[in-house]
N, C-alpha and C positions, 0 to 999 in steps of 0.2 A: 452327515446322519439326516434321515427323514422321518417326518411324523405324518400319520393319516389323520385329517381332521374331517369330521362328518358335520354337515349342516342337518340337525335332527328338528323335526317339526311335530308337536304334539297338538293335535286336532280336537281331542276330547280329554278331559281331565276331571278329578274329582271338585276342583276349584278352578273357576274360568280364569284366574290370575295365573294359573300354571301353563295355559295354552300358549302357543307362539313357537318361534324358532330362535335356535342358538347354535353356537359351535361346540362340539364335544369331540375327545379323542375316543370315544366309544361309539360303536353304532347303535341304533335304536334297539333295544333289548326285545322288543316284541309288545304286542298289544295285551292288555289285561281287561278285567272286568271295568275297571274304573279309568284307564288310560287307552287311548288309540293314537299313533303315530307311525311316522315312518324317517328314514333318513335318506340322503341323496347318494349313497354309495361311497362317499368319502373322496377325498383329493389329497394327494401326498405334496407336502411342504418340505423345502429345505430348511433344516435348523441351523443357525449360527454355530460357529464351534463353541464347544462348551456346554451346550444344551442337549439334554436327552429325555426320553420319556420312559417312564418306569411305573410299577404298580406301586400304590401307596400303602400304608400299614392297614388300610380298610379296602384294599384289593381294587380301588380305581385307578385307572391310568391317569398319570399326573406328569406335568412338564416341571424339569428341575435343571438348575444350573450345575456348573462344576464344582460348587460348594455345597451339593446336595441341598438347596433352598428350593422350596416349591414355588413356582412362578404362576402368576395368573395370565390369563390371555383373554382378548376380547375380540369382537368382530370389528373389522373397519370395511364396511360395505361387502361382507362375506369373505374377506380375507383375513385369516389369523394375524393379530398383532400382539406380540408378547411384551408385558410389563415386566421388566427387569427389577432386580433387587434394589438398584439405585433410582428406581422411578422412571427410568428411560423407556421408551417405546421403540420395539423393533418389529416391522412389518415383514412378515415371511413371504418368500416368493415360492410360486409353484415349481415343483420338481419338473424336470424335462421328461421324466418318465411317465407323466400322466397322459392318458387318452384325452384329447381336446373334446369338450362338448358334454351333453348330457342326452339321455334318451329323448328327451322332447326338443333337442336341438338348442336349448338355452345353456350358457355358461353359468357358473355360480355368481357372477356379478349381477347378470341380468334377472337370475331367479330371487337374489336377495333384494334387488332393487324393487322388485314387484311386491315383496313382502312388506318392504318398508312403507311403500305408497299405501299399503291396505291397512297399515298399523300393526301388523302381526308379527313384527321381528322383535324378539325379546334379546336384548343385551344385557346380561348381569353386571 
């Protein structure tokens, strides 16, 4: 099974602490009066056996294991890393279905590296 992860960037927000970039299972929802941002179009990653993506009871996309436990994920230099229920970490690999590169010729690792250098990468 595959999941599409987006690198979303909030450039302007009601509170400055809300600006920055992070990984999301959902694309940027569109600018509002208080928020302006974008996403990178998303990249598909292969999920290990037993993991799946589904809507939560509040209708957001979440990552679950085969026992229906919601799992957290973090960014490891732009690559999603899943925190399993036992505390172990599983770094996801890009699906072979992805087209390589982005519009500007940079791959996600280079894009994230640039954001980290500028202090703009937010990893919850």
